N, C-alpha and C positions, 0 to 999 in steps of 0.2 A: 527840099525842104520846103513846107506850104507853110507862103504868109498867111497872115488869114486866116492859120490856123482853130481858132475856136468859130467862126464863124459859121453858119450854117450850109456853105457849100465847103466850105474848109474843113469841117469836122466830121463831114458826110465822106467827104474823100479819103479822110488819113485811110482809117481800118478798111476797107479794099482794097488800098494801098500795103499796106503791112501782110495783109492776107493771102496779096500775087508774091510777095516774098524782100518788096523794097523796103529797104531802109529808112521812114519818115521822123523830117522833125517839122514837127507844127508849132508857127510861132504867132503871138500873136498879143500887142497890147493890150487888148480887155477895156478898149474905150467904149464899147459897147455888147451892154449885159443880157446874157443869155439864158435860158430856163435849161439851152441843151447840154449836155452832158461833154466835160470839156478833154479831151484828147490826150491820152498818157505821153507824158516827159513833155507838155506844151511848156516852148519857153515863154515868160512875159516879159516882152519886151517889147522897144515900138525901132518896125524895121529898121528905119533912119539913121540905127546906133549902130546893124550889121557894117563890118568889116571882112575885106581880104581873109585876116586870118581866120572869120568864123564861119568864111566859104569853104575852108580848107575840107577836102572829102567831100566836097557836095557839088555833083554833077548835074542835077536838072535844080529851078527856082516855080513853083506853082505862083505865080506874085495875083493872090487876091487879096492884102492887106489895100484897103482903100476904107477912105470917110465914108459914113454912110451918108451923110446929109448931102444933098447934090450943092444946096448952098453952100454952107460949109467951106464945098470944094473950091469955091473960087474966094473963098478969103486969103490973109494973107498965111503962105502956107501950105493949106489945101492942095497944089497943085504939084509942090516939090513931094508929101507925102502921101497921095496920088499916084504916084511917076517912080 
């Protein structure tokens, strides 16, 4: 699973991992818009809504989800979102 899967790094990482034979589940809340193509099978949801059941069968999480704005990271909920 790649959280932040529609971001610059997440979207760029998805395809090579798939080419290498890995099953990849990209996830992003799309809070930041981009002109980059979104990965196939992108799950549009907030990473904070994930449950243990959502991670059944997932053996690796690449944690790239974070608030893009440093000042917003210090607002209420920012730390929780980034961690």
